[in-house]
TILUM-577263 format. One record per atom (N, C-alpha, C, CB): residue number from 1; y, z, x negated. Coordinates in Angstrom, 3 decimals. Glycine has a CB too. Example, Ala and Ser with C-alpha at 12.3 -4.5 7.8 and 13.67 -1.06 7.14 Angstrom:
2
num 1 c2 -5.690 c3 7.800 c1 -13.190
num 1 c2 -4.500 c3 7.800 c1 -12.300
num 1 c2 -3.300 c3 7.800 c1 -13.200
num 1 c2 -4.473 c3 9.046 c1 -11.308
num 2 c2 -2.250 c3 7.080 c1 -12.850
num 2 c2 -1.060 c3 7.140 c1 -13.670
num 2 c2 0.030 c3 7.870 c1 -12.900
num 2 c2 -0.598 c3 5.725 c1 -14.084
//
This chain:
73
num 1 c2 89.149 c3 112.017 c1 -93.362
num 1 c2 90.430 c3 112.572 c1 -92.982
num 1 c2 91.128 c3 111.630 c1 -92.005
num 1 c2 91.305 c3 112.823 c1 -94.223
num 2 c2 91.632 c3 112.173 c1 -90.927
num 2 c2 92.307 c3 111.376 c1 -89.913
num 2 c2 93.717 c3 111.025 c1 -90.374
num 2 c2 92.349 c3 112.128 c1 -88.570
num 3 c2 94.199 c3 109.847 c1 -89.972
num 3 c2 95.564 c3 109.472 c1 -90.347
num 3 c2 96.590 c3 110.335 c1 -89.610
num 3 c2 95.813 c3 107.981 c1 -90.048
num 4 c2 97.732 c3 110.549 c1 -90.276
num 4 c2 98.795 c3 111.286 c1 -89.601
num 4 c2 99.539 c3 110.337 c1 -88.666
num 4 c2 99.772 c3 111.931 c1 -90.631
num 5 c2 100.477 c3 110.875 c1 -87.922
num 5 c2 101.174 c3 110.082 c1 -86.916
num 5 c2 101.953 c3 108.917 c1 -87.540
num 5 c2 102.119 c3 110.971 c1 -86.120
num 6 c2 102.490 c3 109.100 c1 -88.749
num 6 c2 103.196 c3 107.997 c1 -89.422
num 6 c2 102.253 c3 106.835 c1 -89.699
num 6 c2 103.829 c3 108.482 c1 -90.738
num 7 c2 101.041 c3 107.134 c1 -90.130
num 7 c2 100.060 c3 106.074 c1 -90.367
num 7 c2 99.641 c3 105.418 c1 -89.055
num 7 c2 98.829 c3 106.634 c1 -91.094
num 8 c2 99.509 c3 106.226 c1 -88.017
num 8 c2 99.174 c3 105.668 c1 -86.710
num 8 c2 100.288 c3 104.749 c1 -86.219
num 8 c2 98.923 c3 106.792 c1 -85.690
num 9 c2 101.546 c3 105.139 c1 -86.457
num 9 c2 102.676 c3 104.280 c1 -86.076
num 9 c2 102.621 c3 102.954 c1 -86.814
num 9 c2 104.012 c3 104.984 c1 -86.361
num 10 c2 102.267 c3 102.992 c1 -88.106
num 10 c2 102.139 c3 101.744 c1 -88.883
num 10 c2 101.028 c3 100.861 c1 -88.317
num 10 c2 101.854 c3 102.059 c1 -90.372
num 11 c2 99.928 c3 101.487 c1 -87.940
num 11 c2 98.825 c3 100.728 c1 -87.358
num 11 c2 99.245 c3 100.102 c1 -86.024
num 11 c2 97.592 c3 101.636 c1 -87.161
num 12 c2 99.981 c3 100.864 c1 -85.218
num 12 c2 100.470 c3 100.345 c1 -83.939
num 12 c2 101.450 c3 99.189 c1 -84.154
num 12 c2 101.144 c3 101.466 c1 -83.129
num 13 c2 102.313 c3 99.315 c1 -85.150
num 13 c2 103.257 c3 98.242 c1 -85.460
num 13 c2 102.512 c3 96.987 c1 -85.895
num 13 c2 104.241 c3 98.684 c1 -86.558
num 14 c2 101.485 c3 97.150 c1 -86.701
num 14 c2 100.670 c3 96.003 c1 -87.132
num 14 c2 100.018 c3 95.321 c1 -85.934
num 14 c2 99.589 c3 96.453 c1 -88.135
num 15 c2 99.522 c3 96.119 c1 -85.020
num 15 c2 98.909 c3 95.555 c1 -83.821
num 15 c2 99.946 c3 94.822 c1 -82.978
num 15 c2 98.236 c3 96.657 c1 -82.994
num 16 c2 101.132 c3 95.388 c1 -82.838
num 16 c2 102.207 c3 94.766 c1 -82.074
num 16 c2 102.557 c3 93.396 c1 -82.653
num 16 c2 103.449 c3 95.672 c1 -82.058
num 17 c2 102.676 c3 93.315 c1 -83.963
num 17 c2 102.973 c3 92.043 c1 -84.641
num 17 c2 101.824 c3 91.060 c1 -84.448
num 17 c2 103.232 c3 92.273 c1 -86.152
num 18 c2 100.597 c3 91.539 c1 -84.556
num 18 c2 99.431 c3 90.661 c1 -84.396
num 18 c2 99.362 c3 90.085 c1 -82.984
num 18 c2 98.138 c3 91.426 c1 -84.712
num 19 c2 99.685 c3 90.897 c1 -81.980
num 19 c2 99.666 c3 90.404 c1 -80.598
num 19 c2 100.713 c3 89.320 c1 -80.420
num 19 c2 99.910 c3 91.556 c1 -79.597
num 20 c2 101.915 c3 89.560 c1 -80.945
num 20 c2 102.991 c3 88.568 c1 -80.830
num 20 c2 102.616 c3 87.273 c1 -81.550
num 20 c2 104.308 c3 89.130 c1 -81.403
num 21 c2 102.012 c3 87.389 c1 -82.717
num 21 c2 101.601 c3 86.202 c1 -83.472
num 21 c2 100.502 c3 85.430 c1 -82.761
num 21 c2 101.129 c3 86.599 c1 -84.861
num 22 c2 99.548 c3 86.158 c1 -82.205
num 22 c2 98.432 c3 85.516 c1 -81.509
num 22 c2 98.925 c3 84.756 c1 -80.289
num 22 c2 97.383 c3 86.555 c1 -81.095
num 23 c2 99.943 c3 85.296 c1 -79.629
num 23 c2 100.489 c3 84.623 c1 -78.449
num 23 c2 101.101 c3 83.273 c1 -78.824
num 23 c2 101.545 c3 85.511 c1 -77.765
num 24 c2 101.672 c3 83.188 c1 -80.007
num 24 c2 102.278 c3 81.929 c1 -80.461
num 24 c2 101.215 c3 80.893 c1 -80.819
num 24 c2 103.185 c3 82.182 c1 -81.670
num 25 c2 100.135 c3 81.348 c1 -81.401
num 25 c2 99.065 c3 80.453 c1 -81.841
num 25 c2 98.183 c3 80.038 c1 -80.676
num 25 c2 98.220 c3 81.122 c1 -82.922
num 26 c2 98.121 c3 80.871 c1 -79.654
num 26 c2 97.302 c3 80.670 c1 -78.460
num 26 c2 95.825 c3 80.445 c1 -78.792
num 26 c2 97.830 c3 79.491 c1 -77.668
num 27 c2 95.195 c3 81.482 c1 -79.358
num 27 c2 93.767 c3 81.364 c1 -79.639
num 27 c2 92.962 c3 81.399 c1 -78.345
num 27 c2 93.306 c3 82.486 c1 -80.583
num 28 c2 91.686 c3 81.196 c1 -78.478
num 28 c2 90.791 c3 81.314 c1 -77.336
num 28 c2 90.980 c3 82.688 c1 -76.701
num 28 c2 89.309 c3 81.096 c1 -77.761
num 29 c2 91.204 c3 82.724 c1 -75.412
num 29 c2 91.494 c3 83.978 c1 -74.694
num 29 c2 90.390 c3 85.014 c1 -74.883
num 29 c2 91.684 c3 83.701 c1 -73.202
num 30 c2 89.131 c3 84.591 c1 -74.824
num 30 c2 88.024 c3 85.539 c1 -74.985
num 30 c2 87.989 c3 86.114 c1 -76.395
num 30 c2 86.689 c3 84.860 c1 -74.665
num 31 c2 88.206 c3 85.264 c1 -77.403
num 31 c2 88.234 c3 85.750 c1 -78.784
num 31 c2 89.373 c3 86.732 c1 -78.995
num 31 c2 88.365 c3 84.582 c1 -79.759
num 32 c2 90.526 c3 86.401 c1 -78.427
num 32 c2 91.689 c3 87.274 c1 -78.549
num 32 c2 91.409 c3 88.641 c1 -77.931
num 32 c2 92.912 c3 86.631 c1 -77.884
num 33 c2 90.880 c3 88.647 c1 -76.722
num 33 c2 90.607 c3 89.916 c1 -76.045
num 33 c2 89.523 c3 90.723 c1 -76.756
num 33 c2 90.194 c3 89.660 c1 -74.602
num 34 c2 88.519 c3 90.053 c1 -77.298
num 34 c2 87.469 c3 90.745 c1 -78.042
num 34 c2 88.047 c3 91.413 c1 -79.285
num 34 c2 86.348 c3 89.767 c1 -78.433
num 35 c2 88.861 c3 90.677 c1 -80.031
num 35 c2 89.483 c3 91.228 c1 -81.239
num 35 c2 90.439 c3 92.361 c1 -80.890
num 35 c2 90.229 c3 90.129 c1 -82.011
num 36 c2 91.210 c3 92.186 c1 -79.831
num 36 c2 92.154 c3 93.213 c1 -79.418
num 36 c2 91.425 c3 94.484 c1 -79.001
num 36 c2 93.028 c3 92.705 c1 -78.275
num 37 c2 90.349 c3 94.340 c1 -78.251
num 37 c2 89.566 c3 95.518 c1 -77.837
num 37 c2 89.014 c3 96.263 c1 -79.056
num 37 c2 88.404 c3 95.095 c1 -76.905
num 38 c2 88.538 c3 95.519 c1 -80.048
num 38 c2 87.993 c3 96.148 c1 -81.252
num 38 c2 89.074 c3 96.928 c1 -81.995
num 38 c2 87.374 c3 95.089 c1 -82.178
num 39 c2 90.271 c3 96.352 c1 -82.120
num 39 c2 91.348 c3 97.030 c1 -82.823
num 39 c2 91.806 c3 98.260 c1 -82.043
num 39 c2 92.524 c3 96.072 c1 -83.052
num 40 c2 91.911 c3 98.133 c1 -80.729
num 40 c2 92.311 c3 99.268 c1 -79.884
num 40 c2 91.283 c3 100.389 c1 -80.004
num 40 c2 92.463 c3 98.829 c1 -78.398
num 41 c2 90.016 c3 100.042 c1 -79.969
num 41 c2 88.945 c3 101.039 c1 -80.093
num 41 c2 89.040 c3 101.759 c1 -81.443
num 41 c2 87.554 c3 100.366 c1 -79.938
num 42 c2 89.232 c3 100.983 c1 -82.516
num 42 c2 89.353 c3 101.560 c1 -83.849
num 42 c2 90.559 c3 102.496 c1 -83.926
num 42 c2 89.470 c3 100.450 c1 -84.904
num 43 c2 91.677 c3 102.039 c1 -83.424
num 43 c2 92.891 c3 102.842 c1 -83.464
num 43 c2 92.721 c3 104.141 c1 -82.680
num 43 c2 94.071 c3 102.045 c1 -82.912
num 44 c2 92.091 c3 104.065 c1 -81.537
num 44 c2 91.861 c3 105.254 c1 -80.716
num 44 c2 90.933 c3 106.235 c1 -81.433
num 44 c2 91.266 c3 104.859 c1 -79.351
num 45 c2 89.908 c3 105.732 c1 -82.064
num 45 c2 88.988 c3 106.596 c1 -82.797
num 45 c2 89.661 c3 107.206 c1 -84.022
num 45 c2 87.745 c3 105.813 c1 -83.216
num 46 c2 90.479 c3 106.428 c1 -84.699
num 46 c2 91.189 c3 106.910 c1 -85.877
num 46 c2 92.165 c3 108.028 c1 -85.523
num 46 c2 91.931 c3 105.763 c1 -86.550
num 47 c2 92.692 c3 107.990 c1 -84.318
num 47 c2 93.710 c3 108.955 c1 -83.914
num 47 c2 93.167 c3 110.379 c1 -83.873
num 47 c2 94.271 c3 108.580 c1 -82.556
num 48 c2 91.939 c3 110.540 c1 -83.515
num 48 c2 91.418 c3 111.882 c1 -83.368
num 48 c2 91.927 c3 112.509 c1 -82.076
num 48 c2 91.803 c3 112.741 c1 -84.572
num 49 c2 91.373 c3 113.636 c1 -81.729
num 49 c2 91.698 c3 114.273 c1 -80.449
num 49 c2 93.158 c3 114.651 c1 -80.312
num 49 c2 90.861 c3 115.495 c1 -80.266
num 50 c2 93.761 c3 115.138 c1 -81.384
num 50 c2 95.131 c3 115.647 c1 -81.321
num 50 c2 96.148 c3 114.566 c1 -80.959
num 50 c2 95.507 c3 116.269 c1 -82.646
num 51 c2 95.920 c3 113.337 c1 -81.402
num 51 c2 96.886 c3 112.253 c1 -81.177
num 51 c2 96.395 c3 111.187 c1 -80.206
num 51 c2 97.227 c3 111.602 c1 -82.483
num 52 c2 95.209 c3 111.339 c1 -79.675
num 52 c2 94.617 c3 110.291 c1 -78.840
num 52 c2 95.464 c3 109.965 c1 -77.603
num 52 c2 93.226 c3 110.712 c1 -78.406
num 53 c2 95.948 c3 110.976 c1 -76.907
num 53 c2 96.774 c3 110.717 c1 -75.724
num 53 c2 98.068 c3 109.997 c1 -76.103
num 53 c2 97.097 c3 112.033 c1 -74.999
num 54 c2 98.674 c3 110.417 c1 -77.205
num 54 c2 99.900 c3 109.764 c1 -77.673
num 54 c2 99.629 c3 108.290 c1 -78.006
num 54 c2 100.468 c3 110.503 c1 -78.915
num 55 c2 98.548 c3 108.034 c1 -78.736
num 55 c2 98.188 c3 106.657 c1 -79.099
num 55 c2 97.926 c3 105.831 c1 -77.845
num 55 c2 96.945 c3 106.639 c1 -80.019
num 56 c2 97.191 c3 106.384 c1 -76.894
num 56 c2 96.912 c3 105.638 c1 -75.658
num 56 c2 98.201 c3 105.294 c1 -74.918
num 56 c2 95.984 c3 106.449 c1 -74.739
num 57 c2 99.139 c3 106.222 c1 -74.879
num 57 c2 100.424 c3 105.947 c1 -74.243
num 57 c2 101.183 c3 104.839 c1 -74.954
num 57 c2 101.268 c3 107.203 c1 -74.205
num 58 c2 101.177 c3 104.883 c1 -76.278
num 58 c2 101.837 c3 103.838 c1 -77.068
num 58 c2 101.176 c3 102.476 c1 -76.834
num 58 c2 101.799 c3 104.196 c1 -78.570
num 59 c2 99.854 c3 102.473 c1 -76.780
num 59 c2 99.116 c3 101.230 c1 -76.548
num 59 c2 99.420 c3 100.662 c1 -75.164
num 59 c2 97.606 c3 101.467 c1 -76.700
num 60 c2 99.455 c3 101.519 c1 -74.156
num 60 c2 99.753 c3 101.052 c1 -72.797
num 60 c2 101.135 c3 100.422 c1 -72.720
num 60 c2 99.652 c3 102.207 c1 -71.800
num 61 c2 102.123 c3 101.052 c1 -73.352
num 61 c2 103.484 c3 100.492 c1 -73.377
num 61 c2 103.506 c3 99.145 c1 -74.098
num 61 c2 104.459 c3 101.473 c1 -74.063
num 62 c2 102.824 c3 99.080 c1 -75.225
num 62 c2 102.791 c3 97.852 c1 -76.018
num 62 c2 102.122 c3 96.717 c1 -75.242
num 62 c2 102.055 c3 98.091 c1 -77.346
num 63 c2 100.996 c3 96.996 c1 -74.646
num 63 c2 100.280 c3 95.972 c1 -73.899
num 63 c2 101.108 c3 95.480 c1 -72.717
num 63 c2 98.935 c3 96.510 c1 -73.414
num 64 c2 101.813 c3 96.395 c1 -72.073
num 64 c2 102.678 c3 96.009 c1 -70.954
num 64 c2 103.803 c3 95.092 c1 -71.444
num 64 c2 103.269 c3 97.265 c1 -70.264
num 65 c2 104.385 c3 95.402 c1 -72.591
num 65 c2 105.453 c3 94.550 c1 -73.157
num 65 c2 104.961 c3 93.133 c1 -73.413
num 65 c2 105.987 c3 95.154 c1 -74.466
num 66 c2 103.686 c3 93.004 c1 -73.741
num 66 c2 103.108 c3 91.693 c1 -74.048
num 66 c2 102.431 c3 91.051 c1 -72.837
num 66 c2 102.107 c3 91.824 c1 -75.178
num 67 c2 102.646 c3 91.641 c1 -71.663
num 67 c2 102.072 c3 91.071 c1 -70.457
num 67 c2 100.569 c3 91.297 c1 -70.323
num 67 c2 102.356 c3 89.613 c1 -70.419
num 68 c2 100.078 c3 92.340 c1 -70.943
num 68 c2 98.637 c3 92.626 c1 -70.922
num 68 c2 98.347 c3 93.932 c1 -70.181
num 68 c2 98.082 c3 92.700 c1 -72.359
num 69 c2 99.118 c3 94.225 c1 -69.138
num 69 c2 98.940 c3 95.461 c1 -68.389
num 69 c2 97.535 c3 95.592 c1 -67.822
num 69 c2 99.950 c3 95.540 c1 -67.272
num 70 c2 96.929 c3 94.478 c1 -67.479
num 70 c2 95.595 c3 94.488 c1 -66.876
num 70 c2 94.476 c3 94.616 c1 -67.918
num 70 c2 95.390 c3 93.222 c1 -66.062
num 71 c2 94.857 c3 94.838 c1 -69.166
num 71 c2 93.871 c3 94.899 c1 -70.238
num 71 c2 92.907 c3 96.056 c1 -70.039
num 71 c2 94.562 c3 95.025 c1 -71.585
num 72 c2 93.401 c3 97.176 c1 -69.583
num 72 c2 92.552 c3 98.333 c1 -69.302
num 72 c2 92.063 c3 99.050 c1 -70.534
num 72 c2 91.386 c3 97.913 c1 -68.501
num 73 c2 92.654 c3 100.170 c1 -70.812
num 73 c2 92.238 c3 100.979 c1 -71.963
num 73 c2 91.162 c3 101.948 c1 -71.568
num 73 c2 93.421 c3 101.732 c1 -72.560
//
């Protein structure tokens, strides 16, 4: 069963917090990007077709806020 939009929002909030925390710790850039790509991929797959565009839009806004516009979804 796919998560509803409220669950997707919680997942996005968790990712937002994780990105902010990682920026403070300054992990290895490659490790950070690998982990971020995996979480983004999981979140996109979890969204299902009905919410995928919405999730991608939310992710793009979030990444831009964190200075990761060039991340490429």
